[in-house]
N, C-alpha and C positions, 0 to 999 in steps of 0.2 A: 828837844826831847831828852828824857833821862836815859842814862846808859842802860842797855838791855841786861836782864838777868838771865843766867843760864842755869837750868836745873837738870841734874843728872839722876836718873832712876836706875838703881842697881840693887835689886832685892827690896830695899827701902828707899823712900824719896830723900834725896840729898840735894839741898839747894845751895848754890854758890853765886855770889854776886861780885860786882867789880871791886869790892873792897876786901876780897878774900886774901889772906896772907900767904897761902900756898896753892899751888896748882892742883885742882881736883884730878884724880886719876881713876880710871876704870880698868880693871884687869879681867880679860875675857879668855875663855878657852877657844880653841879653833872651832868655828861654826856657831859660836855664841853671838849674842847681840845685846846692845844696850840702847835705851831711848834717851835722847837729849831733848830737854824741853827749854824753849826760850820764852821769856815773857817781858813785854814792855807795854805799858798802859797806852792805849790809843794806836797801837801799831796795826798797819794793814797787811803787811807781809814781812818776811824775814829773808835775809841772804846769809847762807851758811858757807863756811870756809873750812877746808881741810888742808893743813900745812900751808896756810896763807893763800891757797888757791880757791876761788869760788866753786861751789858745787852746783852745777847747772841743773835746773829742773826741780829744785827743792826749795820751796818758799813758804812752807807751813811752819807753825811754831814747834812741831815735833820732827825729829830726825832720828831714824833707826840706823845705828852704826854697827857694822860688822868688821870694819877694817881698822888697823892700827893707824894712829895719827894724832895730830893736835887740832882740835876743833874749836872754832869761834863762830860768832854770829853777829849780824847787824840788824836792827829793827828799822823798818821803812814805813813812812807815812806821807804819801804824796812826794813833795819835794824835800821832805825832812827825813833825816836819818840819825840814828843814835850813834854813839861811839861804839867801837868794837868791844865785844864782851871779853871778860876773862876767858882764858883757854881751859879746855878740858882735854886731858890726854887719855887716849884709849890704847891700851897695851894688850897684845895677844900673847898669852902664855903658851909656849910650845908644848909644855907637858902639864896641862891643867888636869884637875881631877876628872875621872871618868864619870859620865852621866849614865847611871845604871837604870835598867828597866827590869820589869818582872812580867814577862809575857806568859799568859795562861791560855790553853785551848781546851775546849770541851766539844765532844762529838756525840751525836745521838742518831739513832736509826728510827724510821717511822714504824718498823715492824721487828719483833723478835723472832717471828716465824713467818716465812713467805713461801708462796707457791713458785715452783719452777716456771719461769717465763713472766712472772709478775714484776712490778716495780718496787724499789725501795728508795725512799727519800732520806737524805742525810742532811743534818744541820750542823754547821761548824760555827762556833762562837769563840772569838778571841777577845781577851781582856788584858789591858795594861795595868797591872797592879803595882807598878813601880812609881817612883817619885818624878820621873822625867818623861818627856815625850819620846815615843819609839818611832824610828824612821826606817825607811827601806825595808819594810816588813815583807816577809815571804812565808806563805803557807803552802805546804805540799800535801796533797791528798793522794795516797797511793792505792789505786783500785786493784783488787786481786783479779786474776784472769777469769774468775767465775762471775764477774760483774761487767756490764757494759755501760759506759757513760752515755746518758741520753741528753740532758739539758740542764741549764741553770734555772732555778726557780726564783722569781721575785727580784727586787732591786738589791744592789750591792755596791760597795765602794771599791775604787781601784780597777784593776784589770785581771781577767781570768783567761787562761789558755789550757788546752788539753792535748797531750801527746798520745795518740793511739798505740804507737810502737812501745812505749814504756808504761802505759796505763797510768800516767801521772797527770794530775790536775794541779796547776800552779796558780795561786791567787796572790796578787800583789796589792794588798789594801793600801788605802791612804795612811799617812802618819796617824798615830794614835796617842793622844795626850793621856796623862795620868788619870786612871779611873774610868776611862772610856772603853767601849767595846765595839766590835763589828761582827757582822753575821753573813754567812753564805750558805745557801741551800742548793743542793744538787740532786738530780734524779738519776737513778741507775736502773738497769734491768738484769734480772738473774738469768744466768746461762747454765749453771751446773748445780747439782745437789750438794748438800753438805753445809758445814759451818762457814760462813763468810766473815772474814776479819777485815775490816776497813780501817786503815791506819792514816793518821794525819799529824803533822808537826808544824810548829811556827818558830820563826827566828827573826831577830831585828839586828840592826847594825850595832847598837849599843850593847855593852856587856850585860849579861843576864846571869846573876849569881845563883839563881834557883832554876835549874833546867829540868827539875823533876816534873814540872807541870807544862812542859813545852810540847808534849805529845799525848795523843788520846786515840783509843780504839773503840769501835762499835761492832758488836757481833750480831749476826742474824742466822737462824737455822733455815736453810732452803730445802724444801721437800717437794717431791713429785708424787702426787696422788696416783696410785695405780689401782684402777678399777677393773676387775676381771670381766671378761666377756662370756665366761661360763663357770659353773661350779657344779659339783656332783655330790650331794649329801647321801652317800651310800655306805657310810660307816667305815671306810677304809683309812680314815685319818688324813686323807689328802683332799683339799678343796671341798670340805664338807659344809662350809658356810660361805656366804657372800662377803668376802674379806677385802676391805678397801685399805690398802697400805698407806700409812701416813695420816689417816683420819684421826688417830689418837692425839695428834699434836694440836688439834683445834677443839676448843671447849664446847662450841655449839654447832649443831648440824641438824638437818632434817632429811630423811630418806623416804621417798615415795616409790612404790612399785605398781605398775599397771599391766593388765593383760592386753592381748592384741585387739580387744574391742574397746580399750580405753577405760575400763573399770578399775578402780583402785583396789588392789588385793593386799597391800601391806603399806603400813605407814609407821614411822618411828622417829621421835625426837631424840636427839643425842644418841644416834645409832652407834653401837659398839661392836660391830662385826659379829653379830649373833644370828642373823637370819639364815635358816637352812631350807627355806622353801615351804616349810609346814606341810599342809595337805594339798598343796597346789600340784597340778599335773605337770608332767614334763613338757617343756616348751620354751619359747622365747618370750621374754618380758621386757618392758620398757621401764627404765629407772630415771628419777630426777633426784639429784643430790644437791642440797643447798648447805653451804658452809659459811659461818660468820667469821669474817676476818677481824683483825685487831682494830681496824678503822671503823668497824661497825657495819661495813658493807657486806651483803650476802653474795657470795660467788655461787653460780649455778652450773652444774655439770649434768649432761644428759647422754643417754645411750641405751644399748640393748645388752641383756645378759640372758644366756641360755641355761635353763635348769635341766640337768641330766640326772635321772633317778636310777636307772638300771646300772648294775655293775658292768664296767667295761674291762675287757682284757686286751692287752696289746702284745 
């Protein structure tokens, strides 16, 4: 057989044969790799050597190298073998150039306004905008005390853990090559009223020169509807109308009022806290309030309200 050819791939394909006048050399940074290609026409397998010692278990025409050393190969064909190839030297540079990444994170909430006790879903999307693969990725989602972690929604890469004591969710995605993205969706439940700020950040092992896009925040206004159980339209300026606190934050609603016999006595779309009982008699009435959420779903609230007309003194 002819002598085997050894081909080194490092950014571009470089071919070296047995007649090369100088030893080909590959310079790698720590953790990098290079693929050596051997070719011999009619060969059935190959035997690779590192520093003149055979590398057991590797008999294909390609060999991925991550260690420093001098590599050679022999082509095999039944009882026939080629001469040993020219050597390729792999050198590990102790201070090679840093492989930079540019991690970006985006965070969005399923609702800008949520009712107390309802759920908010958050979507985390990370993107590697840098030229190299990002490894040992870590994403932290810091939930405020006003939110309770419920569950992970849908598939995701890597591993996720949550610490109830610190309210921190940690996501360890798989490595992310240049231009690729990964997503995680979580469900939470609201526990307190007010503005909820949910903060998340991402980091990788590699240097990231632009940390301005490594963090993101999503805000939601959590409200508690307060529906009175009585009102008194007597002109004293106190509780003169059926006022539902927090209703103004929702664009669409419907209010229905029924008497004790089940007859509808009042109905209003997009109610704006203006009903004073009209000409109705004093008594207890049944209400049905329907509010359209951002998801398009109608939430329904039911209960009783007492209409008090005469002036009361305490």
